[in-house]
Legacy VTK file of the C-alpha trace (Angstrom):
# vtk DataFile Version 3.0
C-alpha trace
ASCII
DATASET POLYDATA
POINTS 105 float
-0.276 -0.084 0.001
1.373 2.906 -0.383
0.738 6.928 0.776
1.585 10.269 -0.480
0.807 11.564 2.333
2.534 12.053 6.255
1.657 13.686 9.061
4.921 15.311 10.934
5.539 13.831 14.577
7.139 16.183 16.843
8.026 16.457 20.397
5.698 16.764 22.190
8.664 19.164 25.021
10.715 20.884 22.371
8.615 20.830 18.784
11.395 18.756 17.724
10.477 16.928 14.006
10.842 13.114 15.386
9.700 11.750 11.620
6.249 11.481 9.882
2.893 8.893 10.090
2.348 8.173 6.476
-1.428 8.053 6.290
-4.068 6.145 3.787
-7.046 6.709 2.265
-10.058 4.508 3.507
-9.638 3.564 -0.739
-5.947 2.633 0.222
-6.916 0.481 3.465
-9.825 -1.379 2.724
-7.779 -3.532 -0.172
-5.156 -4.571 2.642
-8.053 -4.681 5.298
-9.868 -7.187 2.575
-6.934 -8.956 2.131
-5.869 -9.913 6.208
-9.667 -10.727 6.426
-8.686 -14.080 3.910
-5.402 -14.508 5.067
-5.526 -18.914 6.485
-2.131 -19.548 8.478
-0.384 -21.947 7.183
2.226 -22.012 10.620
2.330 -24.295 12.863
2.331 -23.885 16.192
6.094 -24.720 16.280
6.029 -22.582 13.235
4.040 -19.091 15.520
5.844 -19.656 17.970
9.325 -19.054 16.276
7.612 -16.086 14.446
6.895 -14.123 17.536
10.398 -15.017 20.003
12.486 -14.190 16.738
10.198 -10.354 16.336
10.762 -10.527 20.638
14.974 -11.338 19.564
14.397 -8.634 17.165
13.310 -6.299 19.646
15.635 -7.242 22.145
18.461 -6.167 19.236
17.202 -2.139 18.485
15.938 -1.741 22.228
17.793 1.536 22.665
17.296 2.839 19.177
13.244 1.819 20.602
13.583 3.347 24.260
15.162 6.507 22.173
12.463 7.364 19.232
9.563 6.148 21.832
10.826 9.066 24.689
11.699 11.151 21.317
7.734 10.415 20.039
5.715 10.771 23.315
7.714 12.951 25.903
8.524 9.853 27.959
11.448 9.623 29.603
13.730 7.398 28.803
14.015 5.250 31.428
10.621 4.391 30.811
10.918 4.180 26.900
13.588 1.432 27.781
10.571 -0.532 30.249
8.082 -0.397 27.647
10.132 -2.267 24.777
11.053 -4.996 27.298
6.934 -4.664 27.922
6.614 -6.052 24.284
9.488 -8.233 24.504
8.170 -10.020 27.562
4.499 -9.673 25.419
5.696 -11.679 22.460
7.771 -13.517 24.349
4.840 -14.831 26.224
2.576 -15.004 22.741
5.325 -17.052 21.615
5.140 -19.914 24.911
0.984 -19.955 24.840
0.599 -20.963 20.923
2.783 -24.033 21.691
0.802 -24.371 24.512
-3.044 -23.439 22.503
-4.906 -26.524 20.607
-3.970 -27.882 17.849
-6.436 -26.832 14.949
LINES 1 106
105 0 1 2 3 4 5 6 7 8 9 10 11 12 13 14 15 16 17 18 19 20 21 22 23 24 25 26 27 28 29 30 31 32 33 34 35 36 37 38 39 40 41 42 43 44 45 46 47 48 49 50 51 52 53 54 55 56 57 58 59 60 61 62 63 64 65 66 67 68 69 70 71 72 73 74 75 76 77 78 79 80 81 82 83 84 85 86 87 88 89 90 91 92 93 94 95 96 97 98 99 100 101 102 103 104
């Protein structure tokens, strides 16, 4: 999905430009939503678990950069932003463990 419009993301404290977020029209979003609704996951429970562990690992690798970005865009102190990244890592790890315990489909 390509988009040409963007919203500037600025620090709430300094007004510094942190980045941009794309803006999509309903006509651009609808095909993505329809595709997602029609998607049938063919990964095994093990595959889904491994994918979630991989996301957790990548978030861990990018933790310093992500915490800095969260702090800049939200105004959270860096300590709290680091906590948010660790929490996201935990969520993906818990989900990875949980999918292995789920009923087979």
